[in-house]
Structures are given as structure tokens and as C-alpha cells.
mmCIF file of the N, C-alpha and C atoms, coordinates in Angstrom:
data_MODEL
# 
_entry.id   MODEL 
# 
loop_
_atom_site.group_PDB 
_atom_site.id 
_atom_site.type_symbol 
_atom_site.label_atom_id 
_atom_site.label_alt_id 
_atom_site.label_comp_id 
_atom_site.label_asym_id 
_atom_site.label_entity_id 
_atom_site.label_seq_id 
_atom_site.pdbx_PDB_ins_code 
_atom_site.Cartn_x 
_atom_site.Cartn_y 
_atom_site.Cartn_z 
_atom_site.occupancy 
_atom_site.B_iso_or_equiv 
_atom_site.pdbx_formal_charge 
_atom_site.auth_seq_id 
_atom_site.auth_comp_id 
_atom_site.auth_asym_id 
_atom_site.auth_atom_id 
_atom_site.pdbx_PDB_model_num 
ATOM 1   N N  . MET A 1 1  ? 30.671 -5.785  -39.685 1.00 0.00 ? 1  MET A N  1 
ATOM 2   C CA . MET A 1 1  ? 29.961 -6.461  -40.938 1.00 0.00 ? 1  MET A CA 1 
ATOM 3   C C  . MET A 1 1  ? 29.885 -6.126  -41.922 1.00 0.00 ? 1  MET A C  1 
ATOM 4   N N  . THR A 1 2  ? 29.851 -6.631  -42.839 1.00 0.00 ? 2  THR A N  1 
ATOM 5   C CA . THR A 1 2  ? 29.810 -6.156  -44.424 1.00 0.00 ? 2  THR A CA 1 
ATOM 6   C C  . THR A 1 2  ? 28.318 -6.473  -44.440 1.00 0.00 ? 2  THR A C  1 
ATOM 7   N N  . GLU A 1 3  ? 27.826 -5.855  -45.578 1.00 0.00 ? 3  GLU A N  1 
ATOM 8   C CA . GLU A 1 3  ? 26.483 -6.127  -45.849 1.00 0.00 ? 3  GLU A CA 1 
ATOM 9   C C  . GLU A 1 3  ? 26.213 -7.428  -46.274 1.00 0.00 ? 3  GLU A C  1 
ATOM 10  N N  . ASP A 1 4  ? 27.071 -8.078  -46.784 1.00 0.00 ? 4  ASP A N  1 
ATOM 11  C CA . ASP A 1 4  ? 26.667 -9.320  -47.313 1.00 0.00 ? 4  ASP A CA 1 
ATOM 12  C C  . ASP A 1 4  ? 26.661 -10.429 -46.226 1.00 0.00 ? 4  ASP A C  1 
ATOM 13  N N  . LYS A 1 5  ? 27.277 -10.105 -44.826 1.00 0.00 ? 5  LYS A N  1 
ATOM 14  C CA . LYS A 1 5  ? 27.484 -11.071 -44.021 1.00 0.00 ? 5  LYS A CA 1 
ATOM 15  C C  . LYS A 1 5  ? 26.713 -10.743 -42.980 1.00 0.00 ? 5  LYS A C  1 
ATOM 16  N N  . GLN A 1 6  ? 25.687 -9.751  -42.943 1.00 0.00 ? 6  GLN A N  1 
ATOM 17  C CA . GLN A 1 6  ? 24.786 -9.301  -41.730 1.00 0.00 ? 6  GLN A CA 1 
ATOM 18  C C  . GLN A 1 6  ? 23.867 -10.303 -41.675 1.00 0.00 ? 6  GLN A C  1 
ATOM 19  N N  . LYS A 1 7  ? 23.584 -10.652 -40.427 1.00 0.00 ? 7  LYS A N  1 
ATOM 20  C CA . LYS A 1 7  ? 22.720 -11.569 -39.909 1.00 0.00 ? 7  LYS A CA 1 
ATOM 21  C C  . LYS A 1 7  ? 21.264 -11.029 -40.276 1.00 0.00 ? 7  LYS A C  1 
ATOM 22  N N  . PRO A 1 8  ? 20.323 -12.070 -40.796 1.00 0.00 ? 8  PRO A N  1 
ATOM 23  C CA . PRO A 1 8  ? 19.039 -11.114 -40.898 1.00 0.00 ? 8  PRO A CA 1 
ATOM 24  C C  . PRO A 1 8  ? 18.487 -11.180 -39.548 1.00 0.00 ? 8  PRO A C  1 
ATOM 25  N N  . PHE A 1 9  ? 17.369 -10.086 -39.193 1.00 0.00 ? 9  PHE A N  1 
ATOM 26  C CA . PHE A 1 9  ? 16.859 -9.828  -38.231 1.00 0.00 ? 9  PHE A CA 1 
ATOM 27  C C  . PHE A 1 9  ? 15.138 -9.374  -38.419 1.00 0.00 ? 9  PHE A C  1 
ATOM 28  N N  . SER A 1 10 ? 14.480 -9.918  -37.494 1.00 0.00 ? 10 SER A N  1 
ATOM 29  C CA . SER A 1 10 ? 13.260 -9.897  -37.491 1.00 0.00 ? 10 SER A CA 1 
ATOM 30  C C  . SER A 1 10 ? 12.406 -9.440  -36.069 1.00 0.00 ? 10 SER A C  1 
ATOM 31  N N  . MET A 1 11 ? 11.786 -8.244  -36.231 1.00 0.00 ? 11 MET A N  1 
ATOM 32  C CA . MET A 1 11 ? 11.181 -7.880  -35.019 1.00 0.00 ? 11 MET A CA 1 
ATOM 33  C C  . MET A 1 11 ? 10.488 -9.078  -34.503 1.00 0.00 ? 11 MET A C  1 
ATOM 34  N N  . GLY A 1 12 ? 9.591  -9.669  -35.324 1.00 0.00 ? 12 GLY A N  1 
ATOM 35  C CA . GLY A 1 12 ? 8.330  -10.750 -35.007 1.00 0.00 ? 12 GLY A CA 1 
ATOM 36  C C  . GLY A 1 12 ? 9.126  -11.621 -34.256 1.00 0.00 ? 12 GLY A C  1 
ATOM 37  N N  . TYR A 1 13 ? 10.107 -12.206 -34.897 1.00 0.00 ? 13 TYR A N  1 
ATOM 38  C CA . TYR A 1 13 ? 11.069 -13.386 -34.217 1.00 0.00 ? 13 TYR A CA 1 
ATOM 39  C C  . TYR A 1 13 ? 11.450 -12.927 -32.937 1.00 0.00 ? 13 TYR A C  1 
ATOM 40  N N  . VAL A 1 14 ? 12.073 -11.888 -32.810 1.00 0.00 ? 14 VAL A N  1 
ATOM 41  C CA . VAL A 1 14 ? 12.318 -11.435 -31.243 1.00 0.00 ? 14 VAL A CA 1 
ATOM 42  C C  . VAL A 1 14 ? 11.481 -11.436 -30.304 1.00 0.00 ? 14 VAL A C  1 
ATOM 43  N N  . LEU A 1 15 ? 10.288 -10.482 -30.795 1.00 0.00 ? 15 LEU A N  1 
ATOM 44  C CA . LEU A 1 15 ? 9.358  -10.487 -29.822 1.00 0.00 ? 15 LEU A CA 1 
ATOM 45  C C  . LEU A 1 15 ? 8.732  -11.893 -29.420 1.00 0.00 ? 15 LEU A C  1 
ATOM 46  N N  . ARG A 1 16 ? 8.477  -12.587 -30.297 1.00 0.00 ? 16 ARG A N  1 
ATOM 47  C CA . ARG A 1 16 ? 7.855  -14.082 -30.412 1.00 0.00 ? 16 ARG A CA 1 
ATOM 48  C C  . ARG A 1 16 ? 8.681  -14.686 -29.212 1.00 0.00 ? 16 ARG A C  1 
ATOM 49  N N  . THR A 1 17 ? 9.942  -14.820 -29.458 1.00 0.00 ? 17 THR A N  1 
ATOM 50  C CA . THR A 1 17 ? 11.022 -15.232 -28.540 1.00 0.00 ? 17 THR A CA 1 
ATOM 51  C C  . THR A 1 17 ? 10.815 -15.291 -27.142 1.00 0.00 ? 17 THR A C  1 
ATOM 52  N N  . THR A 1 18 ? 11.156 -13.782 -27.180 1.00 0.00 ? 18 THR A N  1 
ATOM 53  C CA . THR A 1 18 ? 10.910 -13.139 -25.722 1.00 0.00 ? 18 THR A CA 1 
ATOM 54  C C  . THR A 1 18 ? 9.960  -13.337 -24.982 1.00 0.00 ? 18 THR A C  1 
ATOM 55  N N  . ALA A 1 19 ? 8.771  -13.199 -25.683 1.00 0.00 ? 19 ALA A N  1 
ATOM 56  C CA . ALA A 1 19 ? 7.442  -13.396 -25.074 1.00 0.00 ? 19 ALA A CA 1 
ATOM 57  C C  . ALA A 1 19 ? 7.186  -14.861 -24.582 1.00 0.00 ? 19 ALA A C  1 
ATOM 58  N N  . LYS A 1 20 ? 7.717  -16.072 -25.220 1.00 0.00 ? 20 LYS A N  1 
ATOM 59  C CA . LYS A 1 20 ? 7.859  -17.400 -25.132 1.00 0.00 ? 20 LYS A CA 1 
ATOM 60  C C  . LYS A 1 20 ? 8.921  -17.609 -23.990 1.00 0.00 ? 20 LYS A C  1 
ATOM 61  N N  . HIS A 1 21 ? 9.817  -17.099 -23.706 1.00 0.00 ? 21 HIS A N  1 
ATOM 62  C CA . HIS A 1 21 ? 10.583 -17.423 -22.646 1.00 0.00 ? 21 HIS A CA 1 
ATOM 63  C C  . HIS A 1 21 ? 10.262 -16.781 -21.272 1.00 0.00 ? 21 HIS A C  1 
ATOM 64  N N  . MET A 1 22 ? 9.690  -15.175 -21.467 1.00 0.00 ? 22 MET A N  1 
ATOM 65  C CA . MET A 1 22 ? 8.624  -14.606 -20.399 1.00 0.00 ? 22 MET A CA 1 
ATOM 66  C C  . MET A 1 22 ? 7.517  -15.934 -19.810 1.00 0.00 ? 22 MET A C  1 
ATOM 67  N N  . ARG A 1 23 ? 6.766  -16.247 -20.757 1.00 0.00 ? 23 ARG A N  1 
ATOM 68  C CA . ARG A 1 23 ? 5.725  -17.054 -20.436 1.00 0.00 ? 23 ARG A CA 1 
ATOM 69  C C  . ARG A 1 23 ? 6.215  -18.216 -19.968 1.00 0.00 ? 23 ARG A C  1 
ATOM 70  N N  . LYS A 1 24 ? 7.223  -18.796 -20.220 1.00 0.00 ? 24 LYS A N  1 
ATOM 71  C CA . LYS A 1 24 ? 7.773  -20.130 -19.532 1.00 0.00 ? 24 LYS A CA 1 
ATOM 72  C C  . LYS A 1 24 ? 8.523  -19.901 -18.155 1.00 0.00 ? 24 LYS A C  1 
ATOM 73  N N  . SER A 1 25 ? 8.963  -18.990 -17.976 1.00 0.00 ? 25 SER A N  1 
ATOM 74  C CA . SER A 1 25 ? 9.259  -18.451 -16.537 1.00 0.00 ? 25 SER A CA 1 
ATOM 75  C C  . SER A 1 25 ? 8.177  -18.336 -15.766 1.00 0.00 ? 25 SER A C  1 
ATOM 76  N N  . ILE A 1 26 ? 7.295  -17.611 -15.943 1.00 0.00 ? 26 ILE A N  1 
ATOM 77  C CA . ILE A 1 26 ? 6.222  -17.423 -15.306 1.00 0.00 ? 26 ILE A CA 1 
ATOM 78  C C  . ILE A 1 26 ? 5.357  -18.190 -15.024 1.00 0.00 ? 26 ILE A C  1 
ATOM 79  N N  . ASP A 1 27 ? 5.011  -19.348 -16.053 1.00 0.00 ? 27 ASP A N  1 
ATOM 80  C CA . ASP A 1 27 ? 4.511  -20.659 -15.581 1.00 0.00 ? 27 ASP A CA 1 
ATOM 81  C C  . ASP A 1 27 ? 5.528  -21.528 -14.758 1.00 0.00 ? 27 ASP A C  1 
ATOM 82  N N  . ILE A 1 28 ? 6.662  -21.479 -14.744 1.00 0.00 ? 28 ILE A N  1 
ATOM 83  C CA . ILE A 1 28 ? 7.664  -22.390 -14.071 1.00 0.00 ? 28 ILE A CA 1 
ATOM 84  C C  . ILE A 1 28 ? 7.254  -21.519 -12.435 1.00 0.00 ? 28 ILE A C  1 
ATOM 85  N N  . SER A 1 29 ? 7.571  -20.458 -12.379 1.00 0.00 ? 29 SER A N  1 
ATOM 86  C CA . SER A 1 29 ? 7.166  -19.498 -11.014 1.00 0.00 ? 29 SER A CA 1 
ATOM 87  C C  . SER A 1 29 ? 5.978  -20.380 -10.656 1.00 0.00 ? 29 SER A C  1 
ATOM 88  N N  . ILE A 1 30 ? 4.814  -20.293 -11.363 1.00 0.00 ? 30 ILE A N  1 
ATOM 89  C CA . ILE A 1 30 ? 3.665  -20.660 -10.644 1.00 0.00 ? 30 ILE A CA 1 
ATOM 90  C C  . ILE A 1 30 ? 3.649  -21.990 -10.236 1.00 0.00 ? 30 ILE A C  1 
ATOM 91  N N  . ARG A 1 31 ? 3.912  -22.602 -11.220 1.00 0.00 ? 31 ARG A N  1 
ATOM 92  C CA . ARG A 1 31 ? 4.117  -24.254 -10.873 1.00 0.00 ? 31 ARG A CA 1 
ATOM 93  C C  . ARG A 1 31 ? 4.822  -24.570 -9.358  1.00 0.00 ? 31 ARG A C  1 
ATOM 94  N N  . LYS A 1 32 ? 6.073  -24.024 -9.523  1.00 0.00 ? 32 LYS A N  1 
ATOM 95  C CA . LYS A 1 32 ? 7.078  -23.919 -7.903  1.00 0.00 ? 32 LYS A CA 1 
ATOM 96  C C  . LYS A 1 32 ? 6.097  -23.372 -6.822  1.00 0.00 ? 32 LYS A C  1 
ATOM 97  N N  . THR A 1 33 ? 5.583  -22.242 -7.319  1.00 0.00 ? 33 THR A N  1 
ATOM 98  C CA . THR A 1 33 ? 4.877  -21.882 -5.957  1.00 0.00 ? 33 THR A CA 1 
ATOM 99  C C  . THR A 1 33 ? 3.776  -22.438 -5.414  1.00 0.00 ? 33 THR A C  1 
ATOM 100 N N  . PHE A 1 34 ? 2.783  -23.009 -6.605  1.00 0.00 ? 34 PHE A N  1 
ATOM 101 C CA . PHE A 1 34 ? 1.838  -23.601 -6.132  1.00 0.00 ? 34 PHE A CA 1 
ATOM 102 C C  . PHE A 1 34 ? 2.029  -25.098 -5.387  1.00 0.00 ? 34 PHE A C  1 
ATOM 103 N N  . GLU A 1 35 ? 3.524  -25.487 -5.540  1.00 0.00 ? 35 GLU A N  1 
ATOM 104 C CA . GLU A 1 35 ? 3.690  -26.768 -5.291  1.00 0.00 ? 35 GLU A CA 1 
ATOM 105 C C  . GLU A 1 35 ? 4.089  -26.477 -3.489  1.00 0.00 ? 35 GLU A C  1 
ATOM 106 N N  . ARG A 1 36 ? 4.185  -25.475 -3.022  1.00 0.00 ? 36 ARG A N  1 
ATOM 107 C CA . ARG A 1 36 ? 4.642  -25.187 -1.882  1.00 0.00 ? 36 ARG A CA 1 
ATOM 108 C C  . ARG A 1 36 ? 3.321  -24.534 -0.857  1.00 0.00 ? 36 ARG A C  1 
ATOM 109 N N  . VAL A 1 37 ? 2.446  -24.261 -1.467  1.00 0.00 ? 37 VAL A N  1 
ATOM 110 C CA . VAL A 1 37 ? 1.075  -23.999 -0.918  1.00 0.00 ? 37 VAL A CA 1 
ATOM 111 C C  . VAL A 1 37 ? 0.914  -24.755 0.582   1.00 0.00 ? 37 VAL A C  1 
ATOM 112 N N  . GLU A 1 38 ? 1.005  -26.072 0.491   1.00 0.00 ? 38 GLU A N  1 
ATOM 113 C CA . GLU A 1 38 ? 0.769  -26.979 1.833   1.00 0.00 ? 38 GLU A CA 1 
ATOM 114 C C  . GLU A 1 38 ? 1.683  -26.663 2.625   1.00 0.00 ? 38 GLU A C  1 
ATOM 115 N N  . GLU A 1 39 ? 2.723  -26.309 2.449   1.00 0.00 ? 39 GLU A N  1 
ATOM 116 C CA . GLU A 1 39 ? 3.904  -25.965 3.412   1.00 0.00 ? 39 GLU A CA 1 
ATOM 117 C C  . GLU A 1 39 ? 3.381  -24.721 4.523   1.00 0.00 ? 39 GLU A C  1 
ATOM 118 N N  . PHE A 1 40 ? 2.604  -23.825 3.890   1.00 0.00 ? 40 PHE A N  1 
ATOM 119 C CA . PHE A 1 40 ? 2.363  -22.669 4.466   1.00 0.00 ? 40 PHE A CA 1 
ATOM 120 C C  . PHE A 1 40 ? 0.885  -22.558 4.869   1.00 0.00 ? 40 PHE A C  1 
ATOM 121 N N  . GLU A 1 41 ? 0.265  -23.546 4.633   1.00 0.00 ? 41 GLU A N  1 
ATOM 122 C CA . GLU A 1 41 ? -0.960 -23.548 5.290   1.00 0.00 ? 41 GLU A CA 1 
ATOM 123 C C  . GLU A 1 41 ? -1.584 -22.942 6.739   1.00 0.00 ? 41 GLU A C  1 
ATOM 124 N N  . GLY A 1 42 ? -2.528 -21.938 6.172   1.00 0.00 ? 42 GLY A N  1 
ATOM 125 C CA . GLY A 1 42 ? -2.997 -21.659 7.587   1.00 0.00 ? 42 GLY A CA 1 
ATOM 126 C C  . GLY A 1 42 ? -2.166 -20.498 8.482   1.00 0.00 ? 42 GLY A C  1 
ATOM 127 N N  . SER A 1 43 ? -0.823 -20.011 7.753   1.00 0.00 ? 43 SER A N  1 
ATOM 128 C CA . SER A 1 43 ? -0.261 -19.365 8.179   1.00 0.00 ? 43 SER A CA 1 
ATOM 129 C C  . SER A 1 43 ? -0.171 -18.084 7.379   1.00 0.00 ? 43 SER A C  1 
ATOM 130 N N  . ASP A 1 44 ? 0.624  -16.963 8.122   1.00 0.00 ? 44 ASP A N  1 
ATOM 131 C CA . ASP A 1 44 ? 0.812  -15.426 7.339   1.00 0.00 ? 44 ASP A CA 1 
ATOM 132 C C  . ASP A 1 44 ? 1.551  -15.733 5.959   1.00 0.00 ? 44 ASP A C  1 
ATOM 133 N N  . LYS A 1 45 ? 2.588  -16.503 5.940   1.00 0.00 ? 45 LYS A N  1 
ATOM 134 C CA . LYS A 1 45 ? 3.257  -17.104 4.847   1.00 0.00 ? 45 LYS A CA 1 
ATOM 135 C C  . LYS A 1 45 ? 2.601  -17.454 3.621   1.00 0.00 ? 45 LYS A C  1 
ATOM 136 N N  . GLY A 1 46 ? 1.337  -18.197 4.290   1.00 0.00 ? 46 GLY A N  1 
ATOM 137 C CA . GLY A 1 46 ? 0.147  -19.016 3.160   1.00 0.00 ? 46 GLY A CA 1 
ATOM 138 C C  . GLY A 1 46 ? -0.311 -17.898 2.392   1.00 0.00 ? 46 GLY A C  1 
ATOM 139 N N  . ALA A 1 47 ? -0.675 -16.698 2.948   1.00 0.00 ? 47 ALA A N  1 
ATOM 140 C CA . ALA A 1 47 ? -1.392 -15.644 2.460   1.00 0.00 ? 47 ALA A CA 1 
ATOM 141 C C  . ALA A 1 47 ? -0.503 -14.966 1.310   1.00 0.00 ? 47 ALA A C  1 
ATOM 142 N N  . GLU A 1 48 ? 0.627  -14.913 1.632   1.00 0.00 ? 48 GLU A N  1 
ATOM 143 C CA . GLU A 1 48 ? 1.762  -14.330 0.715   1.00 0.00 ? 48 GLU A CA 1 
ATOM 144 C C  . GLU A 1 48 ? 1.767  -15.354 -0.508  1.00 0.00 ? 48 GLU A C  1 
ATOM 145 N N  . VAL A 1 49 ? 1.794  -16.765 -0.404  1.00 0.00 ? 49 VAL A N  1 
ATOM 146 C CA . VAL A 1 49 ? 2.258  -17.816 -1.258  1.00 0.00 ? 49 VAL A CA 1 
ATOM 147 C C  . VAL A 1 49 ? 0.824  -17.396 -2.025  1.00 0.00 ? 49 VAL A C  1 
ATOM 148 N N  . PHE A 1 50 ? -0.384 -17.165 -1.898  1.00 0.00 ? 50 PHE A N  1 
ATOM 149 C CA . PHE A 1 50 ? -1.723 -16.928 -2.670  1.00 0.00 ? 50 PHE A CA 1 
ATOM 150 C C  . PHE A 1 50 ? -1.556 -15.649 -3.185  1.00 0.00 ? 50 PHE A C  1 
ATOM 151 N N  . LYS A 1 51 ? -1.044 -14.337 -2.426  1.00 0.00 ? 51 LYS A N  1 
ATOM 152 C CA . LYS A 1 51 ? -0.749 -13.102 -3.558  1.00 0.00 ? 51 LYS A CA 1 
ATOM 153 C C  . LYS A 1 51 ? 0.370  -13.368 -4.329  1.00 0.00 ? 51 LYS A C  1 
ATOM 154 N N  . THR A 1 52 ? 1.422  -14.225 -4.341  1.00 0.00 ? 52 THR A N  1 
ATOM 155 C CA . THR A 1 52 ? 2.210  -14.249 -5.129  1.00 0.00 ? 52 THR A CA 1 
ATOM 156 C C  . THR A 1 52 ? 1.449  -15.102 -6.632  1.00 0.00 ? 52 THR A C  1 
ATOM 157 N N  . LEU A 1 53 ? 0.711  -15.991 -6.085  1.00 0.00 ? 53 LEU A N  1 
ATOM 158 C CA . LEU A 1 53 ? 0.239  -16.509 -7.446  1.00 0.00 ? 53 LEU A CA 1 
ATOM 159 C C  . LEU A 1 53 ? -0.787 -15.787 -7.980  1.00 0.00 ? 53 LEU A C  1 
ATOM 160 N N  . SER A 1 54 ? -1.376 -14.915 -7.143  1.00 0.00 ? 54 SER A N  1 
ATOM 161 C CA . SER A 1 54 ? -2.534 -14.020 -7.889  1.00 0.00 ? 54 SER A CA 1 
ATOM 162 C C  . SER A 1 54 ? -1.614 -12.923 -8.911  1.00 0.00 ? 54 SER A C  1 
ATOM 163 N N  . HIS A 1 55 ? -0.214 -12.502 -8.361  1.00 0.00 ? 55 HIS A N  1 
ATOM 164 C CA . HIS A 1 55 ? 0.397  -11.609 -9.090  1.00 0.00 ? 55 HIS A CA 1 
ATOM 165 C C  . HIS A 1 55 ? 1.065  -12.099 -10.135 1.00 0.00 ? 55 HIS A C  1 
ATOM 166 N N  . LEU A 1 56 ? 1.623  -13.666 -10.108 1.00 0.00 ? 56 LEU A N  1 
ATOM 167 C CA . LEU A 1 56 ? 2.039  -14.240 -11.301 1.00 0.00 ? 56 LEU A CA 1 
ATOM 168 C C  . LEU A 1 56 ? 0.981  -14.546 -12.495 1.00 0.00 ? 56 LEU A C  1 
ATOM 169 N N  . HIS A 1 57 ? -0.075 -14.689 -12.345 1.00 0.00 ? 57 HIS A N  1 
ATOM 170 C CA . HIS A 1 57 ? -1.331 -15.033 -13.038 1.00 0.00 ? 57 HIS A CA 1 
ATOM 171 C C  . HIS A 1 57 ? -1.533 -13.622 -13.579 1.00 0.00 ? 57 HIS A C  1 
ATOM 172 N N  . ALA A 1 58 ? -1.624 -12.528 -13.151 1.00 0.00 ? 58 ALA A N  1 
ATOM 173 C CA . ALA A 1 58 ? -1.921 -11.120 -13.479 1.00 0.00 ? 58 ALA A CA 1 
ATOM 174 C C  . ALA A 1 58 ? -0.923 -10.901 -14.668 1.00 0.00 ? 58 ALA A C  1 
ATOM 175 N N  . MET A 1 59 ? 0.512  -11.244 -14.320 1.00 0.00 ? 59 MET A N  1 
ATOM 176 C CA . MET A 1 59 ? 1.768  -11.100 -15.170 1.00 0.00 ? 59 MET A CA 1 
ATOM 177 C C  . MET A 1 59 ? 1.314  -11.807 -16.502 1.00 0.00 ? 59 MET A C  1 
ATOM 178 N N  . ARG A 1 60 ? 1.105  -12.954 -16.322 1.00 0.00 ? 60 ARG A N  1 
ATOM 179 C CA . ARG A 1 60 ? 0.742  -13.808 -17.518 1.00 0.00 ? 60 ARG A CA 1 
ATOM 180 C C  . ARG A 1 60 ? -0.257 -13.285 -18.525 1.00 0.00 ? 60 ARG A C  1 
ATOM 181 N N  . LYS A 1 61 ? -1.370 -12.618 -18.029 1.00 0.00 ? 61 LYS A N  1 
ATOM 182 C CA . LYS A 1 61 ? -2.622 -11.986 -18.131 1.00 0.00 ? 61 LYS A CA 1 
ATOM 183 C C  . LYS A 1 61 ? -2.047 -11.121 -19.275 1.00 0.00 ? 61 LYS A C  1 
ATOM 184 N N  . GLN A 1 62 ? -1.301 -9.925  -18.484 1.00 0.00 ? 62 GLN A N  1 
ATOM 185 C CA . GLN A 1 62 ? -0.760 -8.734  -19.000 1.00 0.00 ? 62 GLN A CA 1 
ATOM 186 C C  . GLN A 1 62 ? 0.233  -9.262  -20.289 1.00 0.00 ? 62 GLN A C  1 
ATOM 187 N N  . LEU A 1 63 ? 1.020  -10.343 -20.140 1.00 0.00 ? 63 LEU A N  1 
ATOM 188 C CA . LEU A 1 63 ? 1.608  -10.767 -21.410 1.00 0.00 ? 63 LEU A CA 1 
ATOM 189 C C  . LEU A 1 63 ? 0.743  -11.296 -22.448 1.00 0.00 ? 63 LEU A C  1 
ATOM 190 N N  . ASP A 1 64 ? -0.292 -12.134 -22.005 1.00 0.00 ? 64 ASP A N  1 
ATOM 191 C CA . ASP A 1 64 ? -1.276 -12.477 -23.346 1.00 0.00 ? 64 ASP A CA 1 
ATOM 192 C C  . ASP A 1 64 ? -2.063 -11.340 -23.951 1.00 0.00 ? 64 ASP A C  1 
ATOM 193 N N  . ASP A 1 65 ? -2.186 -10.617 -22.958 1.00 0.00 ? 65 ASP A N  1 
ATOM 194 C CA . ASP A 1 65 ? -3.032 -9.445  -23.653 1.00 0.00 ? 65 ASP A CA 1 
ATOM 195 C C  . ASP A 1 65 ? -2.102 -8.301  -24.429 1.00 0.00 ? 65 ASP A C  1 
ATOM 196 N N  . PHE A 1 66 ? -1.023 -8.023  -24.071 1.00 0.00 ? 66 PHE A N  1 
ATOM 197 C CA . PHE A 1 66 ? 0.190  -7.393  -24.835 1.00 0.00 ? 66 PHE A CA 1 
ATOM 198 C C  . PHE A 1 66 ? 0.152  -7.973  -26.024 1.00 0.00 ? 66 PHE A C  1 
ATOM 199 N N  . GLN A 1 67 ? 0.527  -9.592  -26.421 1.00 0.00 ? 67 GLN A N  1 
ATOM 200 C CA . GLN A 1 67 ? 0.857  -10.046 -27.383 1.00 0.00 ? 67 GLN A CA 1 
ATOM 201 C C  . GLN A 1 67 ? -0.307 -10.042 -28.577 1.00 0.00 ? 67 GLN A C  1 
ATOM 202 N N  . LEU A 1 68 ? -1.796 -10.304 -27.853 1.00 0.00 ? 68 LEU A N  1 
ATOM 203 C CA . LEU A 1 68 ? -2.944 -10.022 -28.364 1.00 0.00 ? 68 LEU A CA 1 
ATOM 204 C C  . LEU A 1 68 ? -3.314 -9.042  -29.031 1.00 0.00 ? 68 LEU A C  1 
ATOM 205 N N  . LYS A 1 69 ? -2.717 -7.756  -28.280 1.00 0.00 ? 69 LYS A N  1 
ATOM 206 C CA . LYS A 1 69 ? -3.177 -6.424  -28.753 1.00 0.00 ? 69 LYS A CA 1 
ATOM 207 C C  . LYS A 1 69 ? -2.041 -5.714  -30.025 1.00 0.00 ? 69 LYS A C  1 
ATOM 208 N N  . ASN A 1 70 ? -0.995 -6.459  -29.911 1.00 0.00 ? 70 ASN A N  1 
ATOM 209 C CA . ASN A 1 70 ? 0.076  -6.192  -30.556 1.00 0.00 ? 70 ASN A CA 1 
ATOM 210 C C  . ASN A 1 70 ? 0.300  -7.409  -31.633 1.00 0.00 ? 70 ASN A C  1 
ATOM 211 N N  . SER A 1 71 ? -0.607 -8.109  -31.973 1.00 0.00 ? 71 SER A N  1 
ATOM 212 C CA . SER A 1 71 ? -0.246 -9.324  -32.651 1.00 0.00 ? 71 SER A CA 1 
ATOM 213 C C  . SER A 1 71 ? 0.545  -9.210  -34.202 1.00 0.00 ? 71 SER A C  1 
ATOM 214 N N  . ASP A 1 72 ? -0.116 -7.917  -34.852 1.00 0.00 ? 72 ASP A N  1 
ATOM 215 C CA . ASP A 1 72 ? 0.572  -7.488  -36.148 1.00 0.00 ? 72 ASP A CA 1 
ATOM 216 C C  . ASP A 1 72 ? 2.047  -7.392  -35.687 1.00 0.00 ? 72 ASP A C  1 
ATOM 217 N N  . GLN A 1 73 ? 2.848  -6.936  -34.597 1.00 0.00 ? 73 GLN A N  1 
ATOM 218 C CA . GLN A 1 73 ? 4.157  -6.669  -34.374 1.00 0.00 ? 73 GLN A CA 1 
ATOM 219 C C  . GLN A 1 73 ? 4.791  -8.135  -34.230 1.00 0.00 ? 73 GLN A C  1 
ATOM 220 N N  . PHE A 1 74 ? 4.144  -9.289  -33.977 1.00 0.00 ? 74 PHE A N  1 
ATOM 221 C CA . PHE A 1 74 ? 4.665  -10.316 -33.374 1.00 0.00 ? 74 PHE A CA 1 
ATOM 222 C C  . PHE A 1 74 ? 4.999  -11.166 -34.690 1.00 0.00 ? 74 PHE A C  1 
ATOM 223 N N  . LYS A 1 75 ? 4.262  -10.702 -35.745 1.00 0.00 ? 75 LYS A N  1 
ATOM 224 C CA . LYS A 1 75 ? 4.483  -11.749 -36.985 1.00 0.00 ? 75 LYS A CA 1 
ATOM 225 C C  . LYS A 1 75 ? 5.699  -11.511 -37.986 1.00 0.00 ? 75 LYS A C  1 
ATOM 226 N N  . GLY A 1 76 ? 5.879  -12.254 -38.782 1.00 0.00 ? 76 GLY A N  1 
ATOM 227 C CA . GLY A 1 76 ? 6.856  -12.106 -39.728 1.00 0.00 ? 76 GLY A CA 1 
ATOM 228 C C  . GLY A 1 76 ? 8.031  -13.599 -39.441 1.00 0.00 ? 76 GLY A C  1 
ATOM 229 N N  . ALA A 1 77 ? 8.919  -13.276 -40.120 1.00 0.00 ? 77 ALA A N  1 
ATOM 230 C CA . ALA A 1 77 ? 9.726  -14.638 -40.186 1.00 0.00 ? 77 ALA A CA 1 
ATOM 231 C C  . ALA A 1 77 ? 10.845 -14.688 -39.283 1.00 0.00 ? 77 ALA A C  1 
# 
């Protein structure tokens, strides 16, 4: 590509977009996993479902904490 036709690039935009898609995927997984809790109530699988939910919530918290800790990197056009 020549210099006049290069697409603009913004690290902030890329990071925000990536975090948004990651959060959306995690939230979908939380919702779908939670919907199945009753299916496995009282079984070993039920414990696995709750463990999965715990890990998904931890992932979302890590993503939120990372974004907060690096908020200056997420700024920009």
C-alpha cells in the first residue's frame, strides 16, 4: 500500500473492540451455562456447572481489571 492509501490504525480502537468481543463471548457463555443449572441439579455435573460459572466470572473480572489498569492504552480514536 502506498502511504496515501493506508488505512488508519488506532491501538485504542483495536483493544476496545477486542475487549468488547471478549466480554460479549464470556457473557453469552455465562448466560447459556446458567440456563443449564437445573438440568444437572444435585449431580456431579451440577458441581462442574457451578465451577464453570465461577471461572467465567473470574475471566470477566480479569478482563475488567486489565482494562481498568491499562485504561490509558484503551483511549484514542
